C-alpha positions in Angstrom: -5.2 9.4 -7.9 -2.2 7.3 -8.9 -1.2 7.4 -4.8 -4.5 6.3 -4.0 -4.6 3.2 -6.3 -1.2 2.4 -5.1 -2.5 2.4 -1.8 -5.6 0.4 -2.8 -3.6 -2.3 -4.2 -1.5 -2.2 -1.0 -4.5 -2.6 1.2 -5.9 -5.5 -0.5 -3.3 -7.3 -1.8 -0.9 -7.3 1.2 -3.2 -9.2 3.7 -4.6 -11.4 1.0 -0.8 -12.4 0.2 -0.2 -12.9 3.9 -3.2 -14.8 4.9 -2.4 -18.2 4.0 1.3 -17.5 5.7 -0.2 -16.3 8.9 -3.7 -14.6 9.5 -2.3 -12.4 12.6 0.3 -10.9 10.0 -2.3 -10.3 7.4 -4.5 -8.3 10.0 -1.4 -6.8 11.3 -0.6 -5.8 7.6 -3.9 -4.0 7.4 -3.6 -2.0 10.8 -0.1 -1.0 9.7 -1.0 0.0 6.2 -4.4 1.6 6.8 -4.2 2.5 10.4 -0.8 4.2 10.6 -1.4 6.8 7.8 -4.5 7.5 9.3 -3.3 8.2 12.8 0.0 10.0 11.8 0.5 12.9 9.4 2.0 15.9 9.0 0.5 19.1 9.7 -0.7 20.9 6.4 -0.8 17.7 4.5 -4.1 16.7 5.6 -7.0 18.6 7.0 -7.4 16.4 10.3 -4.2 15.6 12.0 -4.5 13.3 14.8 -0.8 12.6 15.7 1.4 15.2 14.0 4.8 13.8 12.7 7.5 15.4 10.5 7.4 15.3 6.9 10.0 12.5 6.3 7.4 10.2 8.5 4.9 10.8 6.1 7.1 10.2 3.1 8.4 7.0 4.8 4.7 5.6 5.3 3.8 6.5 1.4 7.1 4.4 0.6 5.9 1.5 2.8 2.6 1.3 1.0 4.1 1.4 -2.4 6.6 -1.4 -1.7 3.9 -3.4 -0.1 1.9 -3.0 -3.5 4.7 -3.9 -5.4 5.8 -6.9 -3.3 2.2 -8.1 -2.8 1.8 -8.0 -6.6 4.6 -10.0 -7.5 4.0 -12.5 -4.9 0.1 -13.0 -5.8 -0.7 -12.0 -9.1 0.2 -13.0 -12.6 3.3 -11.3 -14.4 1.2 -9.0 -16.5 -0.7 -7.8 -13.6 2.2 -7.5 -11.5 4.0 -5.4 -14.0 1.0 -3.3 -14.1 1.4 -2.7 -10.4 5.0 -1.9 -10.6 4.3 0.7 -13.5 1.6 2.2 -11.4 4.0 2.3 -8.2 6.7 3.9 -10.5 4.3 6.7 -11.7 3.3 7.3 -8.2 6.8 7.7 -7.1 7.5 10.4 -10.0 4.0 12.2 -9.0 4.9 12.2 -5.6 8.3 13.9 -5.9 6.9 17.8 -5.5 5.0 16.6 -2.4 7.8 15.0 -0.8 10.2 18.0 -1.6 7.3 20.1 0.3 7.1 17.4 3.2 10.7 17.3 3.6 11.5 21.0 3.4 9.1 21.2 6.6 5.8 21.5 4.8 
């Protein structure tokens, strides 16, 4: 639940933050943040795997989403909202540790 909420912030805030700077980058961010985790996943972590990748790749994709959520929040949002997103991201990192251990151990 926390990971999904953090991903949702990344999916919305990152293209929004990039749009005024470069609309092609904004569209690319959507492809990267939503497309890559959809296509590339670790067997056993998702029911449907299109392209199998090792666990470390899945961990990196999650870290990318968390970083995008935090950076975009601080770029776009008022301080109180960005602080809440940062707290959400930190909570996500803590709750992801058991999954990451499993992924890094080979799934």
